[in-house]
PDB file of N, H, CA, C and O in Angstrom:
ATOM      1  N   MET A   1     -26.160  15.499  -1.080  1.00  0.00           N
ATOM      2  CA  MET A   1     -26.698  13.847  -1.872  1.00  0.00           C
ATOM      3  C   MET A   1     -26.032  14.051  -3.019  1.00  0.00           C
ATOM      4  O   MET A   1     -25.085  13.269  -3.108  1.00  0.00           O
ATOM      5  N   ALA A   2     -26.153  14.917  -4.110  1.00  0.00           N
ATOM      6  H   ALA A   2     -26.922  15.553  -4.038  1.00  0.00           H
ATOM      7  CA  ALA A   2     -26.131  14.851  -5.648  1.00  0.00           C
ATOM      8  C   ALA A   2     -24.325  14.684  -5.716  1.00  0.00           C
ATOM      9  O   ALA A   2     -23.895  14.253  -6.786  1.00  0.00           O
ATOM     10  N   TYR A   3     -23.598  14.915  -4.942  1.00  0.00           N
ATOM     11  H   TYR A   3     -23.948  15.265  -4.073  1.00  0.00           H
ATOM     12  CA  TYR A   3     -22.043  14.459  -5.019  1.00  0.00           C
ATOM     13  C   TYR A   3     -21.906  12.946  -4.880  1.00  0.00           C
ATOM     14  O   TYR A   3     -21.376  12.146  -5.650  1.00  0.00           O
ATOM     15  N   SER A   4     -22.517  12.749  -3.705  1.00  0.00           N
ATOM     16  H   SER A   4     -22.948  13.400  -3.079  1.00  0.00           H
ATOM     17  CA  SER A   4     -22.257  11.606  -3.305  1.00  0.00           C
ATOM     18  C   SER A   4     -22.919   9.987  -4.521  1.00  0.00           C
ATOM     19  O   SER A   4     -22.487   8.856  -4.747  1.00  0.00           O
ATOM     20  N   ASP A   5     -23.977  10.702  -4.926  1.00  0.00           N
ATOM     21  H   ASP A   5     -24.328  11.620  -4.743  1.00  0.00           H
ATOM     22  CA  ASP A   5     -24.959   9.878  -5.711  1.00  0.00           C
ATOM     23  C   ASP A   5     -23.663   9.904  -7.169  1.00  0.00           C
ATOM     24  O   ASP A   5     -23.202   8.847  -7.599  1.00  0.00           O
ATOM     25  N   ASN A   6     -23.328  11.032  -7.640  1.00  0.00           N
ATOM     26  H   ASN A   6     -23.702  11.891  -7.291  1.00  0.00           H
ATOM     27  CA  ASN A   6     -22.469  11.075  -8.975  1.00  0.00           C
ATOM     28  C   ASN A   6     -21.443  10.081  -8.845  1.00  0.00           C
ATOM     29  O   ASN A   6     -21.010   9.305  -9.697  1.00  0.00           O
ATOM     30  N   VAL A   7     -21.091  10.245  -7.515  1.00  0.00           N
ATOM     31  H   VAL A   7     -21.443  10.876  -6.823  1.00  0.00           H
ATOM     32  CA  VAL A   7     -19.511   9.497  -7.441  1.00  0.00           C
ATOM     33  C   VAL A   7     -20.052   7.887  -7.341  1.00  0.00           C
ATOM     34  O   VAL A   7     -19.370   7.068  -7.957  1.00  0.00           O
ATOM     35  N   GLN A   8     -20.803   7.572  -6.871  1.00  0.00           N
ATOM     36  H   GLN A   8     -21.357   8.237  -6.370  1.00  0.00           H
ATOM     37  CA  GLN A   8     -21.280   6.312  -6.882  1.00  0.00           C
ATOM     38  C   GLN A   8     -21.545   5.745  -8.318  1.00  0.00           C
ATOM     39  O   GLN A   8     -21.243   4.601  -8.656  1.00  0.00           O
ATOM     40  N   ARG A   9     -22.164   6.708  -9.154  1.00  0.00           N
ATOM     41  H   ARG A   9     -22.410   7.637  -8.879  1.00  0.00           H
ATOM     42  CA  ARG A   9     -22.601   6.334 -10.552  1.00  0.00           C
ATOM     43  C   ARG A   9     -21.669   6.000 -11.378  1.00  0.00           C
ATOM     44  O   ARG A   9     -21.697   5.085 -12.201  1.00  0.00           O
ATOM     45  N   LEU A  10     -20.409   7.123 -11.049  1.00  0.00           N
ATOM     46  H   LEU A  10     -20.386   7.866 -10.380  1.00  0.00           H
ATOM     47  CA  LEU A  10     -19.000   7.139 -11.723  1.00  0.00           C
ATOM     48  C   LEU A  10     -18.371   5.566 -11.590  1.00  0.00           C
ATOM     49  O   LEU A  10     -17.978   4.882 -12.536  1.00  0.00           O
ATOM     50  N   GLU A  11     -18.385   5.157 -10.070  1.00  0.00           N
ATOM     51  H   GLU A  11     -18.704   5.712  -9.302  1.00  0.00           H
ATOM     52  CA  GLU A  11     -17.990   4.154  -9.753  1.00  0.00           C
ATOM     53  C   GLU A  11     -18.354   2.577 -10.383  1.00  0.00           C
ATOM     54  O   GLU A  11     -17.693   1.582 -10.681  1.00  0.00           O
ATOM     55  N   ASN A  12     -19.935   3.005 -10.398  1.00  0.00           N
ATOM     56  H   ASN A  12     -20.472   3.813 -10.155  1.00  0.00           H
ATOM     57  CA  ASN A  12     -20.524   1.884 -10.910  1.00  0.00           C
ATOM     58  C   ASN A  12     -20.034   1.550 -12.177  1.00  0.00           C
ATOM     59  O   ASN A  12     -19.655   0.424 -12.497  1.00  0.00           O
ATOM     60  N   GLY A  13     -20.047   2.643 -12.967  1.00  0.00           N
ATOM     61  H   GLY A  13     -20.355   3.558 -12.707  1.00  0.00           H
ATOM     62  CA  GLY A  13     -19.878   2.687 -14.658  1.00  0.00           C
ATOM     63  C   GLY A  13     -18.397   1.895 -14.588  1.00  0.00           C
ATOM     64  O   GLY A  13     -18.219   0.730 -14.944  1.00  0.00           O
ATOM     65  N   LYS A  14     -17.613   2.594 -14.170  1.00  0.00           N
ATOM     66  H   LYS A  14     -17.758   3.540 -13.881  1.00  0.00           H
ATOM     67  CA  LYS A  14     -16.125   2.091 -13.632  1.00  0.00           C
ATOM     68  C   LYS A  14     -16.117   0.566 -13.848  1.00  0.00           C
ATOM     69  O   LYS A  14     -15.818  -0.027 -14.884  1.00  0.00           O
ATOM     70  N   SER A  15     -16.585  -0.061 -12.425  1.00  0.00           N
ATOM     71  H   SER A  15     -16.828   0.420 -11.583  1.00  0.00           H
ATOM     72  CA  SER A  15     -16.861  -1.137 -12.260  1.00  0.00           C
ATOM     73  C   SER A  15     -17.814  -2.284 -13.868  1.00  0.00           C
ATOM     74  O   SER A  15     -17.735  -3.496 -14.071  1.00  0.00           O
ATOM     75  N   TYR A  16     -18.374  -1.507 -14.441  1.00  0.00           N
ATOM     76  H   TYR A  16     -18.439  -0.523 -14.276  1.00  0.00           H
ATOM     77  CA  TYR A  16     -19.193  -1.890 -15.371  1.00  0.00           C
ATOM     78  C   TYR A  16     -17.669  -2.220 -16.561  1.00  0.00           C
ATOM     79  O   TYR A  16     -17.196  -3.320 -16.845  1.00  0.00           O
ATOM     80  N   VAL A  17     -17.372  -1.324 -16.875  1.00  0.00           N
ATOM     81  H   VAL A  17     -17.757  -0.431 -16.644  1.00  0.00           H
ATOM     82  CA  VAL A  17     -16.328  -1.303 -18.004  1.00  0.00           C
ATOM     83  C   VAL A  17     -15.109  -2.002 -17.753  1.00  0.00           C
ATOM     84  O   VAL A  17     -14.340  -2.244 -18.683  1.00  0.00           O
ATOM     85  N   PHE A  18     -14.861  -2.355 -16.560  1.00  0.00           N
ATOM     86  H   PHE A  18     -15.486  -2.159 -15.804  1.00  0.00           H
ATOM     87  CA  PHE A  18     -13.491  -3.228 -16.114  1.00  0.00           C
ATOM     88  C   PHE A  18     -14.391  -4.785 -16.323  1.00  0.00           C
ATOM     89  O   PHE A  18     -13.768  -5.532 -17.078  1.00  0.00           O
ATOM     90  N   ARG A  19     -15.435  -5.266 -15.912  1.00  0.00           N
ATOM     91  H   ARG A  19     -15.940  -4.660 -15.298  1.00  0.00           H
ATOM     92  CA  ARG A  19     -15.989  -6.472 -15.822  1.00  0.00           C
ATOM     93  C   ARG A  19     -16.340  -6.849 -17.339  1.00  0.00           C
ATOM     94  O   ARG A  19     -16.244  -8.015 -17.722  1.00  0.00           O
ATOM     95  N   GLN A  20     -16.755  -5.797 -18.198  1.00  0.00           N
ATOM     96  H   GLN A  20     -16.833  -4.849 -17.887  1.00  0.00           H
ATOM     97  CA  GLN A  20     -16.857  -6.280 -19.761  1.00  0.00           C
ATOM     98  C   GLN A  20     -15.765  -6.419 -20.511  1.00  0.00           C
ATOM     99  O   GLN A  20     -15.733  -7.012 -21.589  1.00  0.00           O
ATOM    100  N   ALA A  21     -14.730  -5.814 -19.901  1.00  0.00           N
ATOM    101  H   ALA A  21     -14.756  -5.332 -19.025  1.00  0.00           H
ATOM    102  CA  ALA A  21     -12.974  -5.762 -20.363  1.00  0.00           C
ATOM    103  C   ALA A  21     -12.655  -6.919 -20.022  1.00  0.00           C
ATOM    104  O   ALA A  21     -11.642  -7.367 -20.560  1.00  0.00           O
ATOM    105  N   ASN A  22     -13.304  -7.696 -19.143  1.00  0.00           N
ATOM    106  H   ASN A  22     -14.126  -7.333 -18.706  1.00  0.00           H
ATOM    107  CA  ASN A  22     -12.800  -8.853 -18.201  1.00  0.00           C
ATOM    108  C   ASN A  22     -11.079  -8.588 -17.677  1.00  0.00           C
ATOM    109  O   ASN A  22     -10.081  -9.266 -17.925  1.00  0.00           O
ATOM    110  N   VAL A  23     -11.242  -7.248 -16.820  1.00  0.00           N
ATOM    111  H   VAL A  23     -12.053  -6.698 -16.619  1.00  0.00           H
ATOM    112  CA  VAL A  23      -9.777  -6.940 -16.333  1.00  0.00           C
ATOM    113  C   VAL A  23     -10.156  -6.953 -15.048  1.00  0.00           C
ATOM    114  O   VAL A  23     -11.210  -6.399 -14.735  1.00  0.00           O
ATOM    115  N   ASP A  24      -9.367  -7.581 -14.103  1.00  0.00           N
ATOM    116  H   ASP A  24      -8.511  -8.031 -14.357  1.00  0.00           H
ATOM    117  CA  ASP A  24      -9.383  -7.156 -12.613  1.00  0.00           C
ATOM    118  C   ASP A  24      -9.137  -5.824 -12.275  1.00  0.00           C
ATOM    119  O   ASP A  24      -8.538  -4.998 -12.963  1.00  0.00           O
ATOM    120  N   HIS A  25      -9.652  -5.661 -11.140  1.00  0.00           N
ATOM    121  H   HIS A  25     -10.139  -6.332 -10.581  1.00  0.00           H
ATOM    122  CA  HIS A  25      -9.130  -4.134 -10.498  1.00  0.00           C
ATOM    123  C   HIS A  25      -9.402  -4.603  -8.846  1.00  0.00           C
ATOM    124  O   HIS A  25     -10.073  -5.475  -8.296  1.00  0.00           O
ATOM    125  N   ILE A  26      -8.581  -3.624  -8.444  1.00  0.00           N
ATOM    126  H   ILE A  26      -8.035  -2.915  -8.891  1.00  0.00           H
ATOM    127  CA  ILE A  26      -8.971  -3.397  -6.908  1.00  0.00           C
ATOM    128  C   ILE A  26      -8.844  -1.733  -6.288  1.00  0.00           C
ATOM    129  O   ILE A  26      -8.089  -0.800  -6.561  1.00  0.00           O
ATOM    130  N   ASP A  27      -9.905  -1.892  -5.394  1.00  0.00           N
ATOM    131  H   ASP A  27     -10.519  -2.650  -5.171  1.00  0.00           H
ATOM    132  CA  ASP A  27      -9.684  -0.492  -4.930  1.00  0.00           C
ATOM    133  C   ASP A  27      -9.286  -0.605  -3.506  1.00  0.00           C
ATOM    134  O   ASP A  27      -9.679  -1.335  -2.596  1.00  0.00           O
ATOM    135  N   ILE A  28      -8.132   0.600  -3.599  1.00  0.00           N
ATOM    136  H   ILE A  28      -7.813   1.192  -4.339  1.00  0.00           H
ATOM    137  CA  ILE A  28      -7.435   0.836  -2.327  1.00  0.00           C
ATOM    138  C   ILE A  28      -7.589   2.540  -2.202  1.00  0.00           C
ATOM    139  O   ILE A  28      -7.560   3.402  -3.079  1.00  0.00           O
ATOM    140  N   GLY A  29      -7.735   2.620  -0.984  1.00  0.00           N
ATOM    141  H   GLY A  29      -7.760   1.919  -0.271  1.00  0.00           H
ATOM    142  CA  GLY A  29      -7.512   4.233  -0.502  1.00  0.00           C
ATOM    143  C   GLY A  29      -6.379   4.537  -0.461  1.00  0.00           C
ATOM    144  O   GLY A  29      -5.409   3.779  -0.495  1.00  0.00           O
ATOM    145  N   THR A  30      -6.397   6.113  -0.355  1.00  0.00           N
ATOM    146  H   THR A  30      -7.185   6.729  -0.328  1.00  0.00           H
ATOM    147  CA  THR A  30      -5.130   6.368  -0.052  1.00  0.00           C
ATOM    148  C   THR A  30      -4.871   6.640   1.559  1.00  0.00           C
ATOM    149  O   THR A  30      -3.799   6.967   2.068  1.00  0.00           O
ATOM    150  N   ASP A  31      -6.219   6.405   2.272  1.00  0.00           N
ATOM    151  H   ASP A  31      -7.089   6.140   1.858  1.00  0.00           H
ATOM    152  CA  ASP A  31      -6.156   6.545   3.497  1.00  0.00           C
ATOM    153  C   ASP A  31      -5.743   5.054   4.473  1.00  0.00           C
ATOM    154  O   ASP A  31      -5.571   4.894   5.681  1.00  0.00           O
ATOM    155  N   GLU A  32      -5.706   4.374   3.617  1.00  0.00           N
ATOM    156  H   GLU A  32      -5.845   4.504   2.636  1.00  0.00           H
ATOM    157  CA  GLU A  32      -5.184   2.684   4.402  1.00  0.00           C
ATOM    158  C   GLU A  32      -3.741   2.220   3.708  1.00  0.00           C
ATOM    159  O   GLU A  32      -3.154   2.686   2.731  1.00  0.00           O
ATOM    160  N   ASP A  33      -3.408   1.138   4.581  1.00  0.00           N
ATOM    161  H   ASP A  33      -3.885   0.759   5.374  1.00  0.00           H
ATOM    162  CA  ASP A  33      -2.174   0.397   4.358  1.00  0.00           C
ATOM    163  C   ASP A  33      -2.845  -0.394   3.051  1.00  0.00           C
ATOM    164  O   ASP A  33      -4.057  -0.573   2.932  1.00  0.00           O
ATOM    165  N   TYR A  34      -2.259  -0.652   2.492  1.00  0.00           N
ATOM    166  H   TYR A  34      -1.274  -0.508   2.588  1.00  0.00           H
ATOM    167  CA  TYR A  34      -2.408  -1.039   1.005  1.00  0.00           C
ATOM    168  C   TYR A  34      -1.694  -2.501   0.971  1.00  0.00           C
ATOM    169  O   TYR A  34      -1.772  -3.160  -0.066  1.00  0.00           O
ATOM    170  N   THR A  35      -1.159  -2.892   1.839  1.00  0.00           N
ATOM    171  H   THR A  35      -1.095  -2.356   2.682  1.00  0.00           H
ATOM    172  CA  THR A  35      -0.621  -4.312   2.022  1.00  0.00           C
ATOM    173  C   THR A  35      -1.732  -5.469   2.050  1.00  0.00           C
ATOM    174  O   THR A  35      -1.605  -6.322   1.172  1.00  0.00           O
ATOM    175  N   VAL A  36      -2.837  -5.616   2.969  1.00  0.00           N
ATOM    176  H   VAL A  36      -2.939  -4.923   3.683  1.00  0.00           H
ATOM    177  CA  VAL A  36      -3.586  -6.548   3.105  1.00  0.00           C
ATOM    178  C   VAL A  36      -4.543  -6.312   1.935  1.00  0.00           C
ATOM    179  O   VAL A  36      -4.757  -7.358   1.324  1.00  0.00           O
ATOM    180  N   PRO A  37      -5.101  -5.377   1.505  1.00  0.00           N
ATOM    181  CA  PRO A  37      -6.040  -5.567   0.608  1.00  0.00           C
ATOM    182  C   PRO A  37      -5.329  -5.789  -0.328  1.00  0.00           C
ATOM    183  O   PRO A  37      -6.124  -6.450  -0.996  1.00  0.00           O
ATOM    184  N   LEU A  38      -3.945  -5.735  -1.233  1.00  0.00           N
ATOM    185  H   LEU A  38      -3.299  -5.198  -0.690  1.00  0.00           H
ATOM    186  CA  LEU A  38      -3.364  -5.914  -2.154  1.00  0.00           C
ATOM    187  C   LEU A  38      -2.943  -7.584  -2.058  1.00  0.00           C
ATOM    188  O   LEU A  38      -2.929  -8.194  -3.127  1.00  0.00           O
ATOM    189  N   THR A  39      -2.682  -8.156  -1.097  1.00  0.00           N
ATOM    190  H   THR A  39      -2.694  -7.661  -0.229  1.00  0.00           H
ATOM    191  CA  THR A  39      -2.245  -9.347  -0.680  1.00  0.00           C
ATOM    192  C   THR A  39      -3.738 -10.232  -0.800  1.00  0.00           C
ATOM    193  O   THR A  39      -3.857 -11.238  -1.499  1.00  0.00           O
ATOM    194  N   SER A  40      -4.337  -9.906  -0.345  1.00  0.00           N
ATOM    195  H   SER A  40      -4.240  -9.089   0.224  1.00  0.00           H
ATOM    196  CA  SER A  40      -5.821 -10.450  -0.487  1.00  0.00           C
ATOM    197  C   SER A  40      -6.027 -10.808  -2.266  1.00  0.00           C
ATOM    198  O   SER A  40      -6.037 -11.925  -2.783  1.00  0.00           O
ATOM    199  N   PHE A  41      -6.149  -9.726  -2.816  1.00  0.00           N
ATOM    200  H   PHE A  41      -6.141  -8.818  -2.396  1.00  0.00           H
ATOM    201  CA  PHE A  41      -6.360  -9.200  -4.259  1.00  0.00           C
ATOM    202  C   PHE A  41      -5.445 -10.402  -5.130  1.00  0.00           C
ATOM    203  O   PHE A  41      -6.036 -11.116  -5.941  1.00  0.00           O
ATOM    204  N   PHE A  42      -4.266 -10.527  -4.941  1.00  0.00           N
ATOM    205  H   PHE A  42      -3.786  -9.947  -4.283  1.00  0.00           H
ATOM    206  CA  PHE A  42      -3.353 -11.774  -5.444  1.00  0.00           C
ATOM    207  C   PHE A  42      -3.441 -13.136  -4.940  1.00  0.00           C
ATOM    208  O   PHE A  42      -3.179 -14.106  -5.651  1.00  0.00           O
ATOM    209  N   ARG A  43      -3.717 -13.204  -4.016  1.00  0.00           N
ATOM    210  H   ARG A  43      -3.930 -12.416  -3.438  1.00  0.00           H
ATOM    211  CA  ARG A  43      -4.377 -14.748  -3.465  1.00  0.00           C
ATOM    212  C   ARG A  43      -5.667 -15.322  -4.072  1.00  0.00           C
ATOM    213  O   ARG A  43      -5.820 -16.527  -4.271  1.00  0.00           O
ATOM    214  N   GLU A  44      -6.660 -14.307  -4.377  1.00  0.00           N
ATOM    215  H   GLU A  44      -6.536 -13.328  -4.216  1.00  0.00           H
ATOM    216  CA  GLU A  44      -7.754 -14.762  -4.541  1.00  0.00           C
ATOM    217  C   GLU A  44      -7.591 -14.876  -6.223  1.00  0.00           C
ATOM    218  O   GLU A  44      -8.025 -15.851  -6.836  1.00  0.00           O
ATOM    219  N   ARG A  45      -6.953 -13.822  -6.835  1.00  0.00           N
ATOM    220  H   ARG A  45      -6.601 -13.030  -6.337  1.00  0.00           H
ATOM    221  CA  ARG A  45      -6.692 -13.993  -8.169  1.00  0.00           C
ATOM    222  C   ARG A  45      -6.301 -15.344  -8.738  1.00  0.00           C
ATOM    223  O   ARG A  45      -6.840 -16.020  -9.613  1.00  0.00           O
ATOM    224  N   ALA A  46      -4.797 -15.634  -7.719  1.00  0.00           N
ATOM    225  H   ALA A  46      -4.359 -15.085  -7.008  1.00  0.00           H
ATOM    226  CA  ALA A  46      -4.210 -16.727  -7.975  1.00  0.00           C
ATOM    227  C   ALA A  46      -5.369 -17.926  -8.074  1.00  0.00           C
ATOM    228  O   ALA A  46      -5.430 -18.705  -9.026  1.00  0.00           O
ATOM    229  N   LYS A  47      -6.114 -17.940  -7.137  1.00  0.00           N
ATOM    230  H   LYS A  47      -6.065 -17.307  -6.365  1.00  0.00           H
ATOM    231  CA  LYS A  47      -6.911 -19.243  -7.218  1.00  0.00           C
ATOM    232  C   LYS A  47      -7.765 -19.234  -8.235  1.00  0.00           C
ATOM    233  O   LYS A  47      -7.907 -20.344  -8.748  1.00  0.00           O
ATOM    234  N   ARG A  48      -8.492 -18.224  -8.791  1.00  0.00           N
ATOM    235  H   ARG A  48      -8.376 -17.322  -8.375  1.00  0.00           H
ATOM    236  CA  ARG A  48      -9.319 -18.094  -9.660  1.00  0.00           C
ATOM    237  C   ARG A  48      -8.285 -18.547 -11.105  1.00  0.00           C
ATOM    238  O   ARG A  48      -8.809 -19.307 -11.920  1.00  0.00           O
ATOM    239  N   ILE A  49      -7.224 -18.190 -11.299  1.00  0.00           N
ATOM    240  H   ILE A  49      -6.799 -17.573 -10.637  1.00  0.00           H
ATOM    241  CA  ILE A  49      -6.787 -18.373 -12.300  1.00  0.00           C
ATOM    242  C   ILE A  49      -6.250 -19.854 -12.516  1.00  0.00           C
ATOM    243  O   ILE A  49      -6.153 -20.443 -13.592  1.00  0.00           O
ATOM    244  N   ARG A  50      -5.903 -20.348 -11.177  1.00  0.00           N
ATOM    245  H   ARG A  50      -5.982 -19.870 -10.303  1.00  0.00           H
ATOM    246  CA  ARG A  50      -5.247 -21.924 -11.102  1.00  0.00           C
ATOM    247  C   ARG A  50      -6.649 -22.761 -11.283  1.00  0.00           C
ATOM    248  O   ARG A  50      -6.436 -23.944 -11.017  1.00  0.00           O
ATOM    249  N   HIS A  51      -7.761 -22.565 -11.583  1.00  0.00           N
ATOM    250  H   HIS A  51      -7.934 -21.604 -11.798  1.00  0.00           H
ATOM    251  CA  HIS A  51      -9.010 -23.479 -11.538  1.00  0.00           C
ATOM    252  C   HIS A  51      -9.776 -22.870 -12.929  1.00  0.00           C
ATOM    253  O   HIS A  51     -10.858 -23.332 -13.290  1.00  0.00           O
TER     254      HIS A  51
END
């Protein structure tokens, strides 16, 4: 349990830093196809930037 808690804490910290820096980020696992999440990410980002 301590390992998963530590990983979650680190992920939360990373997300916080990205939000504070106003930097977009995307989580893609090495065990999955990257095209679907990457395509979705750029579509959503484009919508946000246009408005």
